[in-house]
C-alpha positions as CSV (number, residue, x, y, z in Angstrom):
1,M,0.0,0.0,0.0
2,T,1.5,3.3,-1.0
3,E,-1.3,5.9,-0.7
4,S,-0.9,7.6,2.6
5,S,-4.6,8.2,3.3
6,A,-5.3,4.6,2.5
7,I,-2.7,3.5,5.0
8,D,-4.3,5.8,7.6
9,R,-7.7,4.2,7.1
10,Y,-6.2,0.7,7.0
11,I,-4.4,1.2,10.3
12,I,-7.7,2.4,11.9
13,A,-9.6,-0.5,10.4
14,R,-7.0,-3.0,11.7
15,S,-7.2,-1.6,15.2
16,G,-10.8,-2.9,15.4
17,N,-12.0,0.5,16.5
18,T,-13.7,1.6,13.3
19,E,-15.5,4.3,15.2
20,L,-12.3,6.3,14.8
21,L,-13.5,6.7,11.2
22,G,-16.7,8.3,12.6
23,K,-20.0,7.2,14.0
24,T,-22.2,9.4,11.8
25,P,-21.8,10.8,8.3
26,K,-20.9,14.1,9.8
27,D,-18.2,12.5,11.9
28,E,-16.9,10.7,8.8
29,A,-16.7,13.9,6.9
30,K,-14.7,15.5,9.8
31,V,-12.3,12.5,9.8
32,N,-11.9,12.8,6.0
33,E,-11.2,16.5,6.5
34,I,-8.5,15.9,9.1
35,L,-6.9,13.2,7.0
36,G,-6.8,15.6,4.1
37,V,-5.1,18.3,6.2
38,L,-2.6,15.7,7.4
39,D,-1.9,14.7,3.8
40,D,-1.4,18.4,2.8
41,V,1.2,18.8,5.6
42,R,2.9,15.5,4.8
43,T,3.1,16.3,1.1
44,N,4.6,19.8,1.6
45,V,7.1,18.8,4.2
46,S,8.2,15.6,2.5
47,K,9.2,17.5,-0.6
48,L,12.0,19.1,1.5
49,F,13.6,15.7,2.1
50,F,14.3,15.2,-1.6
51,D,15.4,18.7,-2.5
52,K,19.1,19.5,-2.3
53,E,18.3,23.2,-1.9
54,Y,15.7,22.6,0.8
55,Q,17.0,25.4,3.0
56,S,15.9,28.0,0.5
57,K,12.4,26.5,0.5
58,L,11.9,26.3,4.3
59,K,10.1,29.6,4.6
60,E,7.8,28.9,1.7
61,T,7.0,25.5,3.0
62,W,6.3,26.9,6.5
63,E,4.0,29.5,5.1
64,K,2.0,26.7,3.4
65,V,1.8,24.3,6.4
66,Q,1.4,26.8,9.2
67,P,-2.4,27.4,8.5
68,K,-2.8,23.6,8.4
69,L,-1.1,23.2,11.8
70,Q,-3.2,26.1,13.2
71,Y,-6.3,24.1,12.1
72,F,-5.1,21.2,14.2
73,E,-4.3,23.4,17.1
74,K,-7.9,24.8,17.0
75,F,-9.4,21.4,16.5
76,V,-7.5,19.8,19.4
77,G,-7.9,22.8,21.7
78,D,-8.1,21.7,25.3
79,K,-9.3,18.1,24.6
80,E,-7.5,15.7,26.9
81,W,-7.5,12.8,24.5
82,A,-5.5,14.5,21.9
């Protein structure tokens, strides 16, 4: 398996706790949104690993991923489970 979002869902399914994928259609949509944001961050950051001139692209990459990380910060908030 090479598709990162498929791997995420596979791990959740294998855990036996499929409620992690959402109990309702609205929950499922939120999970899909979160997995999409994770994929956006992963895609942007992983490009740096294969770029010999990665240092010149750090600022640009940070500007792309910072809003995504702020989304997670807002989503997690004060939740104890996260």
